[in-house]
C-alpha positions in Angstrom: 8.1 12.0 -7.5 9.6 9.9 -4.8 9.8 6.2 -4.3 10.7 3.7 -1.6 11.1 -0.1 -1.9 10.6 -2.8 0.8 10.7 -6.5 0.8 8.2 -8.3 3.1 7.8 -11.9 3.9 4.7 -13.8 5.0 3.6 -12.5 8.3 5.6 -9.3 8.1 4.1 -5.9 8.6 5.4 -2.3 8.2 4.0 1.1 9.2 5.1 4.0 7.1 4.7 7.7 7.9 5.3 9.7 4.8 6.2 13.3 4.5 4.5 14.4 1.3 5.0 17.5 -0.8 2.0 19.9 -0.7 1.5 19.3 -4.4 1.1 15.5 -4.0 -2.4 14.3 -4.8 -2.0 10.5 -5.0 0.0 7.7 -3.4 0.5 4.4 -5.3 1.4 1.1 -3.8 2.8 -1.7 -6.0 3.5 -5.3 -5.2 5.4 -8.0 -7.1 3.5 -11.2 -7.7 4.4 -14.2 -9.8 1.1 -14.4 -11.6 0.6 -10.7 -12.5 -2.3 -11.4 -14.9 -4.5 -12.9 -12.1 -3.7 -10.6 -9.2 -4.2 -7.0 -8.3 -0.7 -5.7 -8.0 -1.3 -2.0 -7.6 -3.5 0.4 -5.7 -3.7 4.2 -5.9 -5.2 6.4 -3.2 -6.1 10.1 -3.3 -4.3 12.4 -0.9 -6.0 15.5 0.5 -3.7 18.4 1.2 -3.5 19.8 4.7 -5.2 16.8 6.2 -3.9 13.6 7.9 -4.3 10.8 5.4 -4.1 7.1 6.3 -4.6 3.8 4.6 -4.1 0.1 5.3 -3.1 -2.2 2.4 -3.2 -6.0 2.7 -1.0 -8.2 0.6 -2.9 -11.5 0.1 -3.0 -14.4 -2.3 -5.4 -12.6 -4.6 -3.4 -9.4 -4.6 -3.1 -6.0 -3.0 -6.2 -4.7 -1.4 -7.1 -1.5 0.4 -8.6 -2.5 3.8 -10.8 -0.6 6.2 -8.7 -1.9 9.2 -5.8 -4.2 9.9 -6.5 -7.9 9.4 -4.7 -11.1 10.3 -5.1 -12.7 6.8 -2.3 -10.7 5.1 0.6 -8.4 5.5 -0.1 -4.8 6.4 1.5 -1.8 4.7 
């Protein structure tokens, strides 16, 4: 299992291209929020081997969301 850590500020965005092991099946994204009990602070996506996988995550006031496309209302991962 591998991990990377980034700090983002309001308005920041980052694009990651990950090299995954062929045995990888899931990628998890975690975000730190002050009010953990009322926000969605984690998302997990399934990875399909031998395919190009992509996802856009938005960090907003209500937590971490998986988006269909980039938005201007939050930070992109």
